[in-house]
C-alpha positions in Angstrom: 0.0 0.0 0.0 1.3 3.4 -0.9 1.2 5.5 2.3 -0.2 9.0 2.4 0.1 10.7 5.7 -0.7 14.2 6.9 -0.1 16.8 9.6 -3.2 19.0 10.2 -2.6 21.9 12.5 -5.1 24.5 13.5 -3.6 28.1 13.1 -4.7 29.3 16.5 -1.2 30.3 17.6 2.5 29.3 17.4 3.5 25.7 17.6 4.8 24.3 20.9 6.9 21.3 21.7 3.9 19.0 21.9 2.8 20.1 18.4 6.3 19.7 17.2 6.7 16.1 18.4 3.4 15.1 16.8 4.3 16.8 13.6 7.7 15.0 13.6 6.1 11.6 14.1 3.6 12.2 11.4 6.3 13.2 9.0 8.6 10.3 10.0 5.7 7.9 9.5 5.2 9.0 5.9 8.8 9.3 5.0 10.0 6.0 6.6 7.6 4.2 4.3 8.4 6.1 1.2 5.0 7.8 1.2 3.6 11.2 0.5 3.1 13.7 3.3 0.5 16.4 3.3 0.0 19.6 5.2 -3.6 20.6 5.9 -4.3 23.9 7.6 -7.6 23.4 9.6 -8.9 27.0 9.8 -12.6 26.5 9.7 -13.2 27.9 13.2 -12.5 31.5 12.3 -13.2 32.7 15.9 -10.0 30.9 17.0 -7.7 31.5 14.0 -4.9 34.0 14.6 -3.6 36.1 11.7 -0.2 34.9 10.6 -0.4 31.7 12.6 -0.4 29.5 9.5 2.8 31.1 8.2 4.4 30.5 11.6 3.5 26.8 11.4 5.1 26.6 7.9 8.3 28.4 9.1 8.6 26.2 12.2 8.1 23.0 10.2 10.7 24.1 7.7 13.1 25.1 10.5 12.8 21.5 11.8 13.5 20.1 8.4 10.0 18.7 7.8 8.7 19.1 4.3 5.4 18.2 2.6 4.3 17.3 -0.9 1.0 19.1 -1.0 -0.8 21.7 1.0 -4.5 22.2 1.6 -6.5 24.9 3.4 -9.9 23.8 4.8 -11.6 27.2 4.4 -11.1 26.7 0.6 -12.9 23.4 0.7 -16.4 24.4 2.0 -18.2 23.0 -1.0 -16.9 19.5 -0.3 -18.3 19.5 3.2 -21.7 20.9 2.1 -21.9 18.1 -0.5 -21.1 15.4 2.0 -23.7 16.8 4.5 -26.5 16.1 1.9 -25.8 12.4 2.3 -26.3 12.3 6.1 -29.6 12.2 8.0 -29.4 15.4 10.1 -31.8 17.6 12.1 -31.7 21.1 13.4 -30.9 21.7 17.0 -31.1 25.0 18.9 -30.1 23.6 22.3 -27.5 25.6 24.2 -24.7 23.9 26.1 -26.4 24.8 29.3 -29.7 23.3 28.2 -27.9 20.1 27.1 -26.1 19.9 30.5 -29.4 20.4 32.4 -31.2 17.8 30.2 -28.4 15.3 30.8 -28.5 15.8 34.5 -32.3 15.4 34.6 -32.3 12.2 32.7 -32.5 8.9 34.6 -29.6 7.4 32.8 -27.2 10.4 33.1 -23.8 9.2 31.8 -20.8 9.0 34.1 -18.2 9.0 31.3 -15.8 11.9 30.3 -18.2 13.3 27.7 -21.9 14.3 28.2 -24.0 12.5 25.6 -26.6 14.6 23.8 -30.0 13.3 25.0 -31.8 13.9 21.7 -33.9 16.8 22.8 -34.4 18.2 19.3 -34.8 14.9 17.4 -38.6 15.3 17.3 -38.9 19.0 17.9 -36.8 20.1 15.0 -36.7 23.9 15.5 -36.5 26.0 12.4 -34.4 28.9 13.7 -31.7 30.4 11.5 -29.1 29.8 14.2 -29.8 26.1 14.7 -26.9 23.6 14.4 -27.2 20.4 12.5 -26.8 17.1 14.3 -26.3 13.7 12.7 -28.6 10.9 13.7 -26.0 8.4 14.6 -26.8 4.8 13.7 -27.6 2.2 16.4 -24.2 0.6 16.1 -21.1 -0.2 18.2 -17.9 0.9 16.4 -14.6 -0.7 17.4 -11.2 0.0 16.1 -7.6 -0.9 17.0 -5.1 1.9 17.4 -1.9 1.0 15.6 0.4 2.9 18.0 -0.8 1.4 21.3 -2.5 -1.7 19.8 -5.4 -1.2 22.1 -9.0 -1.6 20.9 -11.7 1.0 21.7 -15.4 0.3 21.2 -18.2 2.8 21.5 -21.9 2.3 21.2 -22.8 5.4 19.3 -26.3 6.2 20.7 -25.4 5.7 24.4 -21.7 6.8 24.4 -21.5 9.4 21.7 -25.0 10.6 20.9 -26.2 12.7 17.9 -23.3 15.1 17.4 -23.0 18.4 15.6 -21.8 18.3 12.0 -22.5 22.0 11.2 -22.6 24.7 13.9 -25.3 27.3 14.2 -23.0 29.9 12.7 -22.6 27.8 9.6 -19.1 26.5 10.4 -18.7 22.8 9.5 -17.7 20.7 12.5 -14.2 19.2 12.9 -15.4 15.6 12.7 -17.2 16.0 9.3 -14.4 18.1 7.8 -11.5 15.8 8.7 -13.4 12.7 7.4 -14.2 14.4 4.1 -10.7 15.7 3.7 -8.9 12.5 4.6 -11.1 10.6 2.0 -10.6 13.2 -0.7 -6.9 13.3 -0.2 -6.5 9.6 -0.1 -5.0 9.6 3.4 -4.1 6.0 4.4 -2.4 6.7 7.8 -3.4 9.2 10.4 -0.8 10.0 13.0 -2.2 12.4 15.7 -2.4 13.1 19.4 -3.8 10.6 21.9 -6.4 13.3 22.9 -8.3 12.4 19.7 -8.5 8.7 20.4 -12.1 8.9 21.7 -13.2 10.8 18.5 -12.2 8.0 16.2 -15.3 5.7 16.4 -17.6 8.6 15.4 -15.3 9.5 12.5 -15.3 5.8 11.4 -19.1 5.9 11.6 -19.2 9.0 9.3 -16.7 7.3 6.9 -19.0 4.3 6.6 -22.1 6.4 6.2 -20.4 8.4 3.4 -18.9 5.3 1.7 -15.3 6.2 2.5 -12.4 3.9 3.3 -11.1 4.0 6.9 -7.4 4.9 7.3 -5.1 3.3 9.9 -4.9 5.4 13.1 -1.9 6.0 15.2 -2.6 8.0 18.4 0.7 9.1 19.8 1.3 10.1 23.4 1.0 13.8 24.3 3.9 15.7 25.8 3.3 16.9 29.4 4.9 19.5 31.7 6.5 18.8 35.1 3.0 18.6 36.7 1.9 15.9 34.3 -0.4 18.4 32.4 -0.5 18.2 28.6 1.3 21.1 26.9 -1.1 23.6 25.4 -1.0 27.0 23.8 -3.5 28.5 26.3 -1.3 27.1 29.1 1.7 29.1 28.0 3.7 26.2 26.6 7.0 27.5 25.1 6.6 28.3 21.4 8.9 27.0 18.6 9.0 30.5 17.0 10.3 32.0 20.2 13.0 29.3 20.5 13.9 29.8 16.8 14.1 33.6 17.2 16.4 33.2 20.2 18.8 31.0 18.2 18.0 27.6 19.5 19.4 24.6 17.6 16.8 22.7 15.5 19.0 19.7 15.6 19.3 19.7 19.4 15.5 20.2 19.7 14.9 17.2 17.3 17.2 15.1 19.5 15.3 16.1 22.6 12.0 15.2 21.0 13.3 11.8 19.9 14.8 11.1 23.3 11.5 11.9 24.9 10.1 8.9 23.0 12.7 6.6 24.5 14.9 6.6 21.3 18.6 6.6 21.6 20.0 9.3 19.2 23.0 11.6 19.1 22.8 15.0 21.0 22.1 16.7 17.7 20.4 15.1 14.8 18.7 16.2 11.6 15.1 15.2 10.7 16.2 12.9 7.8 18.5 11.0 10.1 15.6 10.0 12.3 13.8 8.4 9.3 15.8 5.2 9.8 15.3 5.3 13.6 11.5 5.4 13.0 11.6 2.7 10.4 13.4 0.4 12.9 10.8 1.3 15.5 8.0 0.3 13.1 9.8 -2.9 12.3 10.2 -3.9 15.9 6.6 -3.0 16.8 5.3 -5.1 13.9 7.2 -8.2 14.9 
């Protein structure tokens, strides 16, 4: 199989070390298998997009020695998401987050998991307000998949563990889950390397793929980098930015070495990105044994 991988950042601010490690692993995964690597700027949520952030991402990736074969920008692909939406059974929903939380708490079977499940309030009401979001009627199925990084299997019963989820927001913005599914299929992505925080989103994305007649790529959910308190690195948490390091004269080769070492790999104190391709290929070989 010819591998096509991708790195898909949201231009909401400068990259931090956690972003850099995921970007590195996604790039290594593509290159170690002689595949194509894509860059996709996920800029649909304009309320969070920061001017110039996409250019910062490109400069940081180039500084690290990570290249890409093609680039896509989600805001230029709206027609594709609109066309896919026509093939899904959806209904309008005007519930606020507060209303949903209150309905969940009032229900006899209130969930105790990490994510509140939408109780289906608008399934029969179907409000016709211009600001209503669109929710997908999830099929009564249990979706299971095996993560190819950790080799753990996750199963989710869609109605009880996920619920009808938003595919287009009330302000007209297409939701992340729909957009990434449409884009991965259109771009022929075979392997998705991304952060472990998205592990729980995968069953619903697989369900969308099946509903739209798409193939399902292989998923590799890589560990997130954490700070000294064990909290995941995040832009809003003030994680050090690559652009700041770069502007202060930091060594990209030393940073790459630190990122590789944080994964338990034995590498020189300074290393170039292309030198890590063989290290990753060996890792894949050992894991597949």
